[in-house]
mmCIF file of the N, C-alpha and C atoms, coordinates in Angstrom:
data_MODEL
# 
_entry.id   MODEL 
# 
loop_
_atom_site.group_PDB 
_atom_site.id 
_atom_site.type_symbol 
_atom_site.label_atom_id 
_atom_site.label_alt_id 
_atom_site.label_comp_id 
_atom_site.label_asym_id 
_atom_site.label_entity_id 
_atom_site.label_seq_id 
_atom_site.pdbx_PDB_ins_code 
_atom_site.Cartn_x 
_atom_site.Cartn_y 
_atom_site.Cartn_z 
_atom_site.occupancy 
_atom_site.B_iso_or_equiv 
_atom_site.pdbx_formal_charge 
_atom_site.auth_seq_id 
_atom_site.auth_comp_id 
_atom_site.auth_asym_id 
_atom_site.auth_atom_id 
_atom_site.pdbx_PDB_model_num 
ATOM 1   N N  . MET A 1 1  ? 25.398 0.423  5.007  1.00 0.00 ? 1  MET A N  1 
ATOM 2   C CA . MET A 1 1  ? 25.653 1.778  4.543  1.00 0.00 ? 1  MET A CA 1 
ATOM 3   C C  . MET A 1 1  ? 25.216 2.800  5.599  1.00 0.00 ? 1  MET A C  1 
ATOM 4   N N  . VAL A 1 2  ? 24.082 2.588  6.209  1.00 0.00 ? 2  VAL A N  1 
ATOM 5   C CA . VAL A 1 2  ? 23.577 3.532  7.211  1.00 0.00 ? 2  VAL A CA 1 
ATOM 6   C C  . VAL A 1 2  ? 24.526 3.590  8.406  1.00 0.00 ? 2  VAL A C  1 
ATOM 7   N N  . VAL A 1 3  ? 25.031 2.449  8.839  1.00 0.00 ? 3  VAL A N  1 
ATOM 8   C CA . VAL A 1 3  ? 25.951 2.401  9.980  1.00 0.00 ? 3  VAL A CA 1 
ATOM 9   C C  . VAL A 1 3  ? 27.232 3.186  9.680  1.00 0.00 ? 3  VAL A C  1 
ATOM 10  N N  . LEU A 1 4  ? 27.622 3.282  8.428  1.00 0.00 ? 4  LEU A N  1 
ATOM 11  C CA . LEU A 1 4  ? 28.814 4.058  8.077  1.00 0.00 ? 4  LEU A CA 1 
ATOM 12  C C  . LEU A 1 4  ? 28.704 5.516  8.512  1.00 0.00 ? 4  LEU A C  1 
ATOM 13  N N  . GLY A 1 5  ? 27.490 6.006  8.665  1.00 0.00 ? 5  GLY A N  1 
ATOM 14  C CA . GLY A 1 5  ? 27.286 7.362  9.160  1.00 0.00 ? 5  GLY A CA 1 
ATOM 15  C C  . GLY A 1 5  ? 27.833 7.567  10.563 1.00 0.00 ? 5  GLY A C  1 
ATOM 16  N N  . ARG A 1 6  ? 28.024 6.486  11.288 1.00 0.00 ? 6  ARG A N  1 
ATOM 17  C CA . ARG A 1 6  ? 28.551 6.560  12.657 1.00 0.00 ? 6  ARG A CA 1 
ATOM 18  C C  . ARG A 1 6  ? 30.076 6.531  12.703 1.00 0.00 ? 6  ARG A C  1 
ATOM 19  N N  . SER A 1 7  ? 30.743 6.423  11.568 1.00 0.00 ? 7  SER A N  1 
ATOM 20  C CA . SER A 1 7  ? 32.195 6.247  11.540 1.00 0.00 ? 7  SER A CA 1 
ATOM 21  C C  . SER A 1 7  ? 32.957 7.376  12.228 1.00 0.00 ? 7  SER A C  1 
ATOM 22  N N  . ALA A 1 8  ? 32.424 8.578  12.241 1.00 0.00 ? 8  ALA A N  1 
ATOM 23  C CA . ALA A 1 8  ? 33.095 9.695  12.909 1.00 0.00 ? 8  ALA A CA 1 
ATOM 24  C C  . ALA A 1 8  ? 33.156 9.494  14.423 1.00 0.00 ? 8  ALA A C  1 
ATOM 25  N N  . HIS A 1 9  ? 32.319 8.611  14.938 1.00 0.00 ? 9  HIS A N  1 
ATOM 26  C CA . HIS A 1 9  ? 32.267 8.361  16.379 1.00 0.00 ? 9  HIS A CA 1 
ATOM 27  C C  . HIS A 1 9  ? 33.066 7.129  16.798 1.00 0.00 ? 9  HIS A C  1 
ATOM 28  N N  . LEU A 1 10 ? 33.723 6.502  15.839 1.00 0.00 ? 10 LEU A N  1 
ATOM 29  C CA . LEU A 1 10 ? 34.490 5.292  16.118 1.00 0.00 ? 10 LEU A CA 1 
ATOM 30  C C  . LEU A 1 10 ? 35.975 5.590  16.137 1.00 0.00 ? 10 LEU A C  1 
ATOM 31  N N  . GLY A 1 11 ? 36.712 4.815  16.908 1.00 0.00 ? 11 GLY A N  1 
ATOM 32  C CA . GLY A 1 11 ? 38.162 4.944  16.935 1.00 0.00 ? 11 GLY A CA 1 
ATOM 33  C C  . GLY A 1 11 ? 38.775 4.431  15.642 1.00 0.00 ? 11 GLY A C  1 
ATOM 34  N N  . VAL A 1 12 ? 40.081 4.570  15.520 1.00 0.00 ? 12 VAL A N  1 
ATOM 35  C CA . VAL A 1 12 ? 40.793 4.219  14.291 1.00 0.00 ? 12 VAL A CA 1 
ATOM 36  C C  . VAL A 1 12 ? 40.531 2.776  13.859 1.00 0.00 ? 12 VAL A C  1 
ATOM 37  N N  . PHE A 1 13 ? 40.642 1.822  14.752 1.00 0.00 ? 13 PHE A N  1 
ATOM 38  C CA . PHE A 1 13 ? 40.445 0.424  14.400 1.00 0.00 ? 13 PHE A CA 1 
ATOM 39  C C  . PHE A 1 13 ? 39.156 -0.154 14.993 1.00 0.00 ? 13 PHE A C  1 
ATOM 40  N N  . GLU A 1 14 ? 38.318 0.711  15.497 1.00 0.00 ? 14 GLU A N  1 
ATOM 41  C CA . GLU A 1 14 ? 37.071 0.286  16.126 1.00 0.00 ? 14 GLU A CA 1 
ATOM 42  C C  . GLU A 1 14 ? 36.013 -0.034 15.077 1.00 0.00 ? 14 GLU A C  1 
ATOM 43  N N  . GLN A 1 15 ? 35.245 -1.067 15.328 1.00 0.00 ? 15 GLN A N  1 
ATOM 44  C CA . GLN A 1 15 ? 34.149 -1.438 14.446 1.00 0.00 ? 15 GLN A CA 1 
ATOM 45  C C  . GLN A 1 15 ? 32.837 -1.031 15.104 1.00 0.00 ? 15 GLN A C  1 
ATOM 46  N N  . PRO A 1 16 ? 31.800 -0.820 14.290 1.00 0.00 ? 16 PRO A N  1 
ATOM 47  C CA . PRO A 1 16 ? 30.501 -0.469 14.864 1.00 0.00 ? 16 PRO A CA 1 
ATOM 48  C C  . PRO A 1 16 ? 30.029 -1.560 15.830 1.00 0.00 ? 16 PRO A C  1 
ATOM 49  N N  . GLY A 1 17 ? 29.425 -1.122 16.913 1.00 0.00 ? 17 GLY A N  1 
ATOM 50  C CA . GLY A 1 17 ? 28.914 -2.054 17.908 1.00 0.00 ? 17 GLY A CA 1 
ATOM 51  C C  . GLY A 1 17 ? 27.421 -2.231 17.802 1.00 0.00 ? 17 GLY A C  1 
ATOM 52  N N  . ILE A 1 18 ? 26.867 -2.956 18.727 1.00 0.00 ? 18 ILE A N  1 
ATOM 53  C CA . ILE A 1 18 ? 25.439 -3.245 18.738 1.00 0.00 ? 18 ILE A CA 1 
ATOM 54  C C  . ILE A 1 18 ? 24.609 -1.969 18.853 1.00 0.00 ? 18 ILE A C  1 
ATOM 55  N N  . ILE A 1 19 ? 25.095 -0.988 19.599 1.00 0.00 ? 19 ILE A N  1 
ATOM 56  C CA . ILE A 1 19 ? 24.361 0.279  19.731 1.00 0.00 ? 19 ILE A CA 1 
ATOM 57  C C  . ILE A 1 19 ? 24.274 0.987  18.384 1.00 0.00 ? 19 ILE A C  1 
ATOM 58  N N  . ASP A 1 20 ? 25.370 0.988  17.630 1.00 0.00 ? 20 ASP A N  1 
ATOM 59  C CA . ASP A 1 20 ? 25.371 1.610  16.298 1.00 0.00 ? 20 ASP A CA 1 
ATOM 60  C C  . ASP A 1 20 ? 24.413 0.897  15.356 1.00 0.00 ? 20 ASP A C  1 
ATOM 61  N N  . ILE A 1 21 ? 24.413 -0.419 15.409 1.00 0.00 ? 21 ILE A N  1 
ATOM 62  C CA . ILE A 1 21 ? 23.534 -1.208 14.542 1.00 0.00 ? 21 ILE A CA 1 
ATOM 63  C C  . ILE A 1 21 ? 22.069 -0.999 14.924 1.00 0.00 ? 21 ILE A C  1 
ATOM 64  N N  . GLU A 1 22 ? 21.783 -0.985 16.212 1.00 0.00 ? 22 GLU A N  1 
ATOM 65  C CA . GLU A 1 22 ? 20.413 -0.742 16.667 1.00 0.00 ? 22 GLU A CA 1 
ATOM 66  C C  . GLU A 1 22 ? 19.933 0.648  16.281 1.00 0.00 ? 22 GLU A C  1 
ATOM 67  N N  . LEU A 1 23 ? 20.823 1.627  16.365 1.00 0.00 ? 23 LEU A N  1 
ATOM 68  C CA . LEU A 1 23 ? 20.468 2.989  15.964 1.00 0.00 ? 23 LEU A CA 1 
ATOM 69  C C  . LEU A 1 23 ? 20.164 3.045  14.471 1.00 0.00 ? 23 LEU A C  1 
ATOM 70  N N  . ALA A 1 24 ? 20.950 2.352  13.653 1.00 0.00 ? 24 ALA A N  1 
ATOM 71  C CA . ALA A 1 24 ? 20.706 2.302  12.208 1.00 0.00 ? 24 ALA A CA 1 
ATOM 72  C C  . ALA A 1 24 ? 19.354 1.655  11.920 1.00 0.00 ? 24 ALA A C  1 
ATOM 73  N N  . GLU A 1 25 ? 19.059 0.576  12.604 1.00 0.00 ? 25 GLU A N  1 
ATOM 74  C CA . GLU A 1 25 ? 17.772 -0.098 12.418 1.00 0.00 ? 25 GLU A CA 1 
ATOM 75  C C  . GLU A 1 25 ? 16.608 0.810  12.817 1.00 0.00 ? 25 GLU A C  1 
ATOM 76  N N  . LYS A 1 26 ? 16.791 1.563  13.897 1.00 0.00 ? 26 LYS A N  1 
ATOM 77  C CA . LYS A 1 26 ? 15.746 2.480  14.363 1.00 0.00 ? 26 LYS A CA 1 
ATOM 78  C C  . LYS A 1 26 ? 15.493 3.591  13.339 1.00 0.00 ? 26 LYS A C  1 
ATOM 79  N N  . ILE A 1 27 ? 16.554 4.175  12.825 1.00 0.00 ? 27 ILE A N  1 
ATOM 80  C CA . ILE A 1 27 ? 16.418 5.245  11.820 1.00 0.00 ? 27 ILE A CA 1 
ATOM 81  C C  . ILE A 1 27 ? 15.744 4.708  10.569 1.00 0.00 ? 27 ILE A C  1 
ATOM 82  N N  . MET A 1 28 ? 16.176 3.530  10.119 1.00 0.00 ? 28 MET A N  1 
ATOM 83  C CA . MET A 1 28 ? 15.591 2.939  8.905  1.00 0.00 ? 28 MET A CA 1 
ATOM 84  C C  . MET A 1 28 ? 14.104 2.650  9.109  1.00 0.00 ? 28 MET A C  1 
ATOM 85  N N  . LYS A 1 29 ? 13.741 2.187  10.293 1.00 0.00 ? 29 LYS A N  1 
ATOM 86  C CA . LYS A 1 29 ? 12.328 1.935  10.577 1.00 0.00 ? 29 LYS A CA 1 
ATOM 87  C C  . LYS A 1 29 ? 11.535 3.240  10.592 1.00 0.00 ? 29 LYS A C  1 
ATOM 88  N N  . GLN A 1 30 ? 12.112 4.285  11.195 1.00 0.00 ? 30 GLN A N  1 
ATOM 89  C CA . GLN A 1 30 ? 11.418 5.572  11.275 1.00 0.00 ? 30 GLN A CA 1 
ATOM 90  C C  . GLN A 1 30 ? 11.109 6.151  9.903  1.00 0.00 ? 30 GLN A C  1 
ATOM 91  N N  . ILE A 1 31 ? 11.995 5.945  8.940  1.00 0.00 ? 31 ILE A N  1 
ATOM 92  C CA . ILE A 1 31 ? 11.737 6.516  7.615  1.00 0.00 ? 31 ILE A CA 1 
ATOM 93  C C  . ILE A 1 31 ? 11.192 5.472  6.636  1.00 0.00 ? 31 ILE A C  1 
ATOM 94  N N  . GLY A 1 32 ? 10.907 4.281  7.147  1.00 0.00 ? 32 GLY A N  1 
ATOM 95  C CA . GLY A 1 32 ? 10.201 3.275  6.359  1.00 0.00 ? 32 GLY A CA 1 
ATOM 96  C C  . GLY A 1 32 ? 11.037 2.527  5.336  1.00 0.00 ? 32 GLY A C  1 
ATOM 97  N N  . ILE A 1 33 ? 12.320 2.342  5.619  1.00 0.00 ? 33 ILE A N  1 
ATOM 98  C CA . ILE A 1 33 ? 13.163 1.630  4.657  1.00 0.00 ? 33 ILE A CA 1 
ATOM 99  C C  . ILE A 1 33 ? 13.811 0.390  5.254  1.00 0.00 ? 33 ILE A C  1 
ATOM 100 N N  . GLU A 1 34 ? 13.245 -0.144 6.321  1.00 0.00 ? 34 GLU A N  1 
ATOM 101 C CA . GLU A 1 34 ? 13.830 -1.322 6.939  1.00 0.00 ? 34 GLU A CA 1 
ATOM 102 C C  . GLU A 1 34 ? 13.903 -2.505 5.979  1.00 0.00 ? 34 GLU A C  1 
ATOM 103 N N  . ARG A 1 35 ? 13.069 -2.517 4.958  1.00 0.00 ? 35 ARG A N  1 
ATOM 104 C CA . ARG A 1 35 ? 13.099 -3.594 3.958  1.00 0.00 ? 35 ARG A CA 1 
ATOM 105 C C  . ARG A 1 35 ? 14.405 -3.590 3.157  1.00 0.00 ? 35 ARG A C  1 
ATOM 106 N N  . LEU A 1 36 ? 15.121 -2.459 3.178  1.00 0.00 ? 36 LEU A N  1 
ATOM 107 C CA . LEU A 1 36 ? 16.374 -2.335 2.428  1.00 0.00 ? 36 LEU A CA 1 
ATOM 108 C C  . LEU A 1 36 ? 17.603 -2.725 3.257  1.00 0.00 ? 36 LEU A C  1 
ATOM 109 N N  . ALA A 1 37 ? 17.403 -3.119 4.497  1.00 0.00 ? 37 ALA A N  1 
ATOM 110 C CA . ALA A 1 37 ? 18.510 -3.344 5.429  1.00 0.00 ? 37 ALA A CA 1 
ATOM 111 C C  . ALA A 1 37 ? 19.567 -4.316 4.914  1.00 0.00 ? 37 ALA A C  1 
ATOM 112 N N  . ASN A 1 38 ? 19.190 -5.351 4.235  1.00 0.00 ? 38 ASN A N  1 
ATOM 113 C CA . ASN A 1 38 ? 20.150 -6.356 3.798  1.00 0.00 ? 38 ASN A CA 1 
ATOM 114 C C  . ASN A 1 38 ? 20.393 -6.355 2.295  1.00 0.00 ? 38 ASN A C  1 
ATOM 115 N N  . GLN A 1 39 ? 19.953 -5.304 1.625  1.00 0.00 ? 39 GLN A N  1 
ATOM 116 C CA . GLN A 1 39 ? 20.155 -5.224 0.179  1.00 0.00 ? 39 GLN A CA 1 
ATOM 117 C C  . GLN A 1 39 ? 21.483 -4.558 -0.158 1.00 0.00 ? 39 GLN A C  1 
ATOM 118 N N  . ASP A 1 40 ? 22.063 -4.985 -1.239 1.00 0.00 ? 40 ASP A N  1 
ATOM 119 C CA . ASP A 1 40 ? 23.295 -4.388 -1.757 1.00 0.00 ? 40 ASP A CA 1 
ATOM 120 C C  . ASP A 1 40 ? 22.942 -3.039 -2.384 1.00 0.00 ? 40 ASP A C  1 
ATOM 121 N N  . CYS A 1 41 ? 23.635 -1.999 -1.999 1.00 0.00 ? 41 CYS A N  1 
ATOM 122 C CA . CYS A 1 41 ? 23.360 -0.659 -2.526 1.00 0.00 ? 41 CYS A CA 1 
ATOM 123 C C  . CYS A 1 41 ? 23.525 -0.587 -4.042 1.00 0.00 ? 41 CYS A C  1 
ATOM 124 N N  . ASN A 1 42 ? 24.353 -1.452 -4.591 1.00 0.00 ? 42 ASN A N  1 
ATOM 125 C CA . ASN A 1 42 ? 24.551 -1.474 -6.045 1.00 0.00 ? 42 ASN A CA 1 
ATOM 126 C C  . ASN A 1 42 ? 23.347 -2.017 -6.806 1.00 0.00 ? 42 ASN A C  1 
ATOM 127 N N  . HIS A 1 43 ? 22.426 -2.639 -6.085 1.00 0.00 ? 43 HIS A N  1 
ATOM 128 C CA . HIS A 1 43 ? 21.257 -3.232 -6.726 1.00 0.00 ? 43 HIS A CA 1 
ATOM 129 C C  . HIS A 1 43 ? 19.937 -2.590 -6.279 1.00 0.00 ? 43 HIS A C  1 
ATOM 130 N N  . MET A 1 44 ? 20.018 -1.433 -5.664 1.00 0.00 ? 44 MET A N  1 
ATOM 131 C CA . MET A 1 44 ? 18.815 -0.728 -5.216 1.00 0.00 ? 44 MET A CA 1 
ATOM 132 C C  . MET A 1 44 ? 18.311 0.208  -6.306 1.00 0.00 ? 44 MET A C  1 
ATOM 133 N N  . SER A 1 45 ? 17.038 0.557  -6.181 1.00 0.00 ? 45 SER A N  1 
ATOM 134 C CA . SER A 1 45 ? 16.497 1.591  -7.052 1.00 0.00 ? 45 SER A CA 1 
ATOM 135 C C  . SER A 1 45 ? 17.121 2.927  -6.656 1.00 0.00 ? 45 SER A C  1 
ATOM 136 N N  . GLY A 1 46 ? 17.007 3.911  -7.525 1.00 0.00 ? 46 GLY A N  1 
ATOM 137 C CA . GLY A 1 46 ? 17.571 5.233  -7.240 1.00 0.00 ? 46 GLY A CA 1 
ATOM 138 C C  . GLY A 1 46 ? 16.989 5.869  -6.003 1.00 0.00 ? 46 GLY A C  1 
ATOM 139 N N  . ASP A 1 47 ? 15.653 5.777  -5.848 1.00 0.00 ? 47 ASP A N  1 
ATOM 140 C CA . ASP A 1 47 ? 15.079 6.405  -4.652 1.00 0.00 ? 47 ASP A CA 1 
ATOM 141 C C  . ASP A 1 47 ? 15.361 5.581  -3.400 1.00 0.00 ? 47 ASP A C  1 
ATOM 142 N N  . GLY A 1 48 ? 15.525 4.269  -3.532 1.00 0.00 ? 48 GLY A N  1 
ATOM 143 C CA . GLY A 1 48 ? 15.918 3.448  -2.379 1.00 0.00 ? 48 GLY A CA 1 
ATOM 144 C C  . GLY A 1 48 ? 17.288 3.851  -1.872 1.00 0.00 ? 48 GLY A C  1 
ATOM 145 N N  . LEU A 1 49 ? 18.230 4.004  -2.787 1.00 0.00 ? 49 LEU A N  1 
ATOM 146 C CA . LEU A 1 49 ? 19.584 4.417  -2.404 1.00 0.00 ? 49 LEU A CA 1 
ATOM 147 C C  . LEU A 1 49 ? 19.572 5.821  -1.808 1.00 0.00 ? 49 LEU A C  1 
ATOM 148 N N  . GLN A 1 50 ? 18.789 6.703  -2.379 1.00 0.00 ? 50 GLN A N  1 
ATOM 149 C CA . GLN A 1 50 ? 18.695 8.075  -1.858 1.00 0.00 ? 50 GLN A CA 1 
ATOM 150 C C  . GLN A 1 50 ? 18.178 8.059  -0.416 1.00 0.00 ? 50 GLN A C  1 
ATOM 151 N N  . MET A 1 51 ? 17.182 7.216  -0.133 1.00 0.00 ? 51 MET A N  1 
ATOM 152 C CA . MET A 1 51 ? 16.641 7.126  1.222  1.00 0.00 ? 51 MET A CA 1 
ATOM 153 C C  . MET A 1 51 ? 17.682 6.542  2.181  1.00 0.00 ? 51 MET A C  1 
ATOM 154 N N  . VAL A 1 52 ? 18.470 5.578  1.728  1.00 0.00 ? 52 VAL A N  1 
ATOM 155 C CA . VAL A 1 52 ? 19.535 5.013  2.560  1.00 0.00 ? 52 VAL A CA 1 
ATOM 156 C C  . VAL A 1 52 ? 20.558 6.093  2.893  1.00 0.00 ? 52 VAL A C  1 
ATOM 157 N N  . LEU A 1 53 ? 20.909 6.913  1.922  1.00 0.00 ? 53 LEU A N  1 
ATOM 158 C CA . LEU A 1 53 ? 21.876 7.990  2.155  1.00 0.00 ? 53 LEU A CA 1 
ATOM 159 C C  . LEU A 1 53 ? 21.315 9.048  3.108  1.00 0.00 ? 53 LEU A C  1 
ATOM 160 N N  . ILE A 1 54 ? 20.021 9.290  3.031  1.00 0.00 ? 54 ILE A N  1 
ATOM 161 C CA . ILE A 1 54 ? 19.385 10.211 3.980  1.00 0.00 ? 54 ILE A CA 1 
ATOM 162 C C  . ILE A 1 54 ? 19.420 9.610  5.388  1.00 0.00 ? 54 ILE A C  1 
ATOM 163 N N  . ALA A 1 55 ? 19.148 8.308  5.498  1.00 0.00 ? 55 ALA A N  1 
ATOM 164 C CA . ALA A 1 55 ? 19.234 7.633  6.804  1.00 0.00 ? 55 ALA A CA 1 
ATOM 165 C C  . ALA A 1 55 ? 20.661 7.701  7.345  1.00 0.00 ? 55 ALA A C  1 
ATOM 166 N N  . LYS A 1 56 ? 21.641 7.561  6.461  1.00 0.00 ? 56 LYS A N  1 
ATOM 167 C CA . LYS A 1 56 ? 23.050 7.666  6.858  1.00 0.00 ? 56 LYS A CA 1 
ATOM 168 C C  . LYS A 1 56 ? 23.344 9.042  7.445  1.00 0.00 ? 56 LYS A C  1 
ATOM 169 N N  . ALA A 1 57 ? 22.727 10.072 6.884  1.00 0.00 ? 57 ALA A N  1 
ATOM 170 C CA . ALA A 1 57 ? 22.909 11.427 7.409  1.00 0.00 ? 57 ALA A CA 1 
ATOM 171 C C  . ALA A 1 57 ? 22.161 11.622 8.726  1.00 0.00 ? 57 ALA A C  1 
ATOM 172 N N  . LEU A 1 58 ? 21.009 10.985 8.865  1.00 0.00 ? 58 LEU A N  1 
ATOM 173 C CA . LEU A 1 58 ? 20.179 11.163 10.056 1.00 0.00 ? 58 LEU A CA 1 
ATOM 174 C C  . LEU A 1 58 ? 20.652 10.371 11.269 1.00 0.00 ? 58 LEU A C  1 
ATOM 175 N N  . ILE A 1 59 ? 21.492 9.376  11.081 1.00 0.00 ? 59 ILE A N  1 
ATOM 176 C CA . ILE A 1 59 ? 21.875 8.486  12.180 1.00 0.00 ? 59 ILE A CA 1 
ATOM 177 C C  . ILE A 1 59 ? 22.558 9.223  13.331 1.00 0.00 ? 59 ILE A C  1 
ATOM 178 N N  . ASN A 1 60 ? 23.153 10.359 13.068 1.00 0.00 ? 60 ASN A N  1 
ATOM 179 C CA . ASN A 1 60 ? 23.818 11.134 14.119 1.00 0.00 ? 60 ASN A CA 1 
ATOM 180 C C  . ASN A 1 60 ? 22.928 12.211 14.718 1.00 0.00 ? 60 ASN A C  1 
ATOM 181 N N  . ARG A 1 61 ? 21.661 12.216 14.334 1.00 0.00 ? 61 ARG A N  1 
ATOM 182 C CA . ARG A 1 61 ? 20.695 13.190 14.857 1.00 0.00 ? 61 ARG A CA 1 
ATOM 183 C C  . ARG A 1 61 ? 21.203 14.634 14.735 1.00 0.00 ? 61 ARG A C  1 
ATOM 184 N N  . PRO A 1 62 ? 21.567 15.051 13.521 1.00 0.00 ? 62 PRO A N  1 
ATOM 185 C CA . PRO A 1 62 ? 22.062 16.421 13.358 1.00 0.00 ? 62 PRO A CA 1 
ATOM 186 C C  . PRO A 1 62 ? 20.944 17.441 13.563 1.00 0.00 ? 62 PRO A C  1 
ATOM 187 N N  . ASP A 1 63 ? 21.324 18.645 13.940 1.00 0.00 ? 63 ASP A N  1 
ATOM 188 C CA . ASP A 1 63 ? 20.350 19.722 14.095 1.00 0.00 ? 63 ASP A CA 1 
ATOM 189 C C  . ASP A 1 63 ? 19.826 20.185 12.748 1.00 0.00 ? 63 ASP A C  1 
ATOM 190 N N  . ILE A 1 64 ? 20.663 20.110 11.723 1.00 0.00 ? 64 ILE A N  1 
ATOM 191 C CA . ILE A 1 64 ? 20.279 20.559 10.392 1.00 0.00 ? 64 ILE A CA 1 
ATOM 192 C C  . ILE A 1 64 ? 21.020 19.725 9.344  1.00 0.00 ? 64 ILE A C  1 
ATOM 193 N N  . ILE A 1 65 ? 20.342 19.470 8.235  1.00 0.00 ? 65 ILE A N  1 
ATOM 194 C CA . ILE A 1 65 ? 20.954 18.793 7.090  1.00 0.00 ? 65 ILE A CA 1 
ATOM 195 C C  . ILE A 1 65 ? 20.638 19.641 5.867  1.00 0.00 ? 65 ILE A C  1 
ATOM 196 N N  . VAL A 1 66 ? 21.651 19.939 5.093  1.00 0.00 ? 66 VAL A N  1 
ATOM 197 C CA . VAL A 1 66 ? 21.457 20.703 3.863  1.00 0.00 ? 66 VAL A CA 1 
ATOM 198 C C  . VAL A 1 66 ? 21.481 19.720 2.695  1.00 0.00 ? 66 VAL A C  1 
ATOM 199 N N  . LEU A 1 67 ? 20.377 19.663 1.965  1.00 0.00 ? 67 LEU A N  1 
ATOM 200 C CA . LEU A 1 67 ? 20.251 18.743 0.839  1.00 0.00 ? 67 LEU A CA 1 
ATOM 201 C C  . LEU A 1 67 ? 19.938 19.533 -0.427 1.00 0.00 ? 67 LEU A C  1 
ATOM 202 N N  . ASP A 1 68 ? 20.520 19.142 -1.529 1.00 0.00 ? 68 ASP A N  1 
ATOM 203 C CA . ASP A 1 68 ? 20.263 19.783 -2.812 1.00 0.00 ? 68 ASP A CA 1 
ATOM 204 C C  . ASP A 1 68 ? 19.285 18.915 -3.596 1.00 0.00 ? 68 ASP A C  1 
ATOM 205 N N  . GLU A 1 69 ? 18.058 19.377 -3.731 1.00 0.00 ? 69 GLU A N  1 
ATOM 206 C CA . GLU A 1 69 ? 16.991 18.677 -4.447 1.00 0.00 ? 69 GLU A CA 1 
ATOM 207 C C  . GLU A 1 69 ? 16.840 17.224 -3.995 1.00 0.00 ? 69 GLU A C  1 
ATOM 208 N N  . PRO A 1 70 ? 16.588 17.016 -2.711 1.00 0.00 ? 70 PRO A N  1 
ATOM 209 C CA . PRO A 1 70 ? 16.527 15.652 -2.188 1.00 0.00 ? 70 PRO A CA 1 
ATOM 210 C C  . PRO A 1 70 ? 15.358 14.819 -2.717 1.00 0.00 ? 70 PRO A C  1 
ATOM 211 N N  . GLU A 1 71 ? 14.332 15.461 -3.255 1.00 0.00 ? 71 GLU A N  1 
ATOM 212 C CA . GLU A 1 71 ? 13.140 14.738 -3.709 1.00 0.00 ? 71 GLU A CA 1 
ATOM 213 C C  . GLU A 1 71 ? 13.210 14.313 -5.170 1.00 0.00 ? 71 GLU A C  1 
ATOM 214 N N  . THR A 1 72 ? 14.218 14.742 -5.889 1.00 0.00 ? 72 THR A N  1 
ATOM 215 C CA . THR A 1 72 ? 14.316 14.446 -7.315 1.00 0.00 ? 72 THR A CA 1 
ATOM 216 C C  . THR A 1 72 ? 14.328 12.943 -7.545 1.00 0.00 ? 72 THR A C  1 
ATOM 217 N N  . GLY A 1 73 ? 13.413 12.472 -8.375 1.00 0.00 ? 73 GLY A N  1 
ATOM 218 C CA . GLY A 1 73 ? 13.348 11.057 -8.724 1.00 0.00 ? 73 GLY A CA 1 
ATOM 219 C C  . GLY A 1 73 ? 12.594 10.185 -7.736 1.00 0.00 ? 73 GLY A C  1 
ATOM 220 N N  . PHE A 1 74 ? 12.087 10.767 -6.660 1.00 0.00 ? 74 PHE A N  1 
ATOM 221 C CA . PHE A 1 74 ? 11.358 9.985  -5.665 1.00 0.00 ? 74 PHE A CA 1 
ATOM 222 C C  . PHE A 1 74 ? 9.935  9.712  -6.119 1.00 0.00 ? 74 PHE A C  1 
ATOM 223 N N  . ASP A 1 75 ? 9.365  8.609  -5.623 1.00 0.00 ? 75 ASP A N  1 
ATOM 224 C CA . ASP A 1 75 ? 7.943  8.391  -5.801 1.00 0.00 ? 75 ASP A CA 1 
ATOM 225 C C  . ASP A 1 75 ? 7.219  9.342  -4.836 1.00 0.00 ? 75 ASP A C  1 
ATOM 226 N N  . PHE A 1 76 ? 5.911  9.451  -5.003 1.00 0.00 ? 76 PHE A N  1 
ATOM 227 C CA . PHE A 1 76 ? 5.146  10.433 -4.239 1.00 0.00 ? 76 PHE A CA 1 
ATOM 228 C C  . PHE A 1 76 ? 5.269  10.233 -2.732 1.00 0.00 ? 76 PHE A C  1 
ATOM 229 N N  . ARG A 1 77 ? 5.242  8.976  -2.253 1.00 0.00 ? 77 ARG A N  1 
ATOM 230 C CA . ARG A 1 77 ? 5.343  8.693  -0.822 1.00 0.00 ? 77 ARG A CA 1 
ATOM 231 C C  . ARG A 1 77 ? 6.644  9.227  -0.252 1.00 0.00 ? 77 ARG A C  1 
ATOM 232 N N  . ASN A 1 78 ? 7.743  8.962  -0.912 1.00 0.00 ? 78 ASN A N  1 
ATOM 233 C CA . ASN A 1 78 ? 9.038  9.412  -0.407 1.00 0.00 ? 78 ASN A CA 1 
ATOM 234 C C  . ASN A 1 78 ? 9.200  10.926 -0.532 1.00 0.00 ? 78 ASN A C  1 
ATOM 235 N N  . GLN A 1 79 ? 8.579  11.538 -1.532 1.00 0.00 ? 79 GLN A N  1 
ATOM 236 C CA . GLN A 1 79 ? 8.622  13.001 -1.641 1.00 0.00 ? 79 GLN A CA 1 
ATOM 237 C C  . GLN A 1 79 ? 7.990  13.632 -0.408 1.00 0.00 ? 79 GLN A C  1 
ATOM 238 N N  . ILE A 1 80 ? 6.852  13.100 0.008  1.00 0.00 ? 80 ILE A N  1 
ATOM 239 C CA . ILE A 1 80 ? 6.167  13.630 1.189  1.00 0.00 ? 80 ILE A CA 1 
ATOM 240 C C  . ILE A 1 80 ? 6.999  13.368 2.445  1.00 0.00 ? 80 ILE A C  1 
ATOM 241 N N  . LEU A 1 81 ? 7.589  12.197 2.537  1.00 0.00 ? 81 LEU A N  1 
ATOM 242 C CA . LEU A 1 81 ? 8.399  11.841 3.702  1.00 0.00 ? 81 LEU A CA 1 
ATOM 243 C C  . LEU A 1 81 ? 9.606  12.754 3.850  1.00 0.00 ? 81 LEU A C  1 
ATOM 244 N N  . VAL A 1 82 ? 10.283 13.056 2.758  1.00 0.00 ? 82 VAL A N  1 
ATOM 245 C CA . VAL A 1 82 ? 11.480 13.893 2.805  1.00 0.00 ? 82 VAL A CA 1 
ATOM 246 C C  . VAL A 1 82 ? 11.116 15.346 3.010  1.00 0.00 ? 82 VAL A C  1 
ATOM 247 N N  . HIS A 1 83 ? 10.010 15.755 2.449  1.00 0.00 ? 83 HIS A N  1 
ATOM 248 C CA . HIS A 1 83 ? 9.620  17.161 2.545  1.00 0.00 ? 83 HIS A CA 1 
ATOM 249 C C  . HIS A 1 83 ? 9.302  17.485 3.967  1.00 0.00 ? 83 HIS A C  1 
# 
C-alpha cells in the first residue's frame, strides 16, 4: 500500500522498482510501522491502516500534507507521532 504512493512517478506499464520498495521500507521504519509491511490492509486495526495511509502520503516527501483529524482513533503513541 505504501509503495502505491509512488505510482505518480511510474510510467503507464511500469512497476515499482527496488528504489521504490526501499523508500517505502525507510518511511515505514521512520514512523515505526515496519511490523505492518506484510499485513493485509483489510485485516489491520484502524490506527494501523491510518498510519499506512500516512506513510503512503509521506513516501514522496511532500512539503505539506493537509489532513482532516489525523489523530482520531489513534492510541497515545501514534497521536504524539502524528502531531
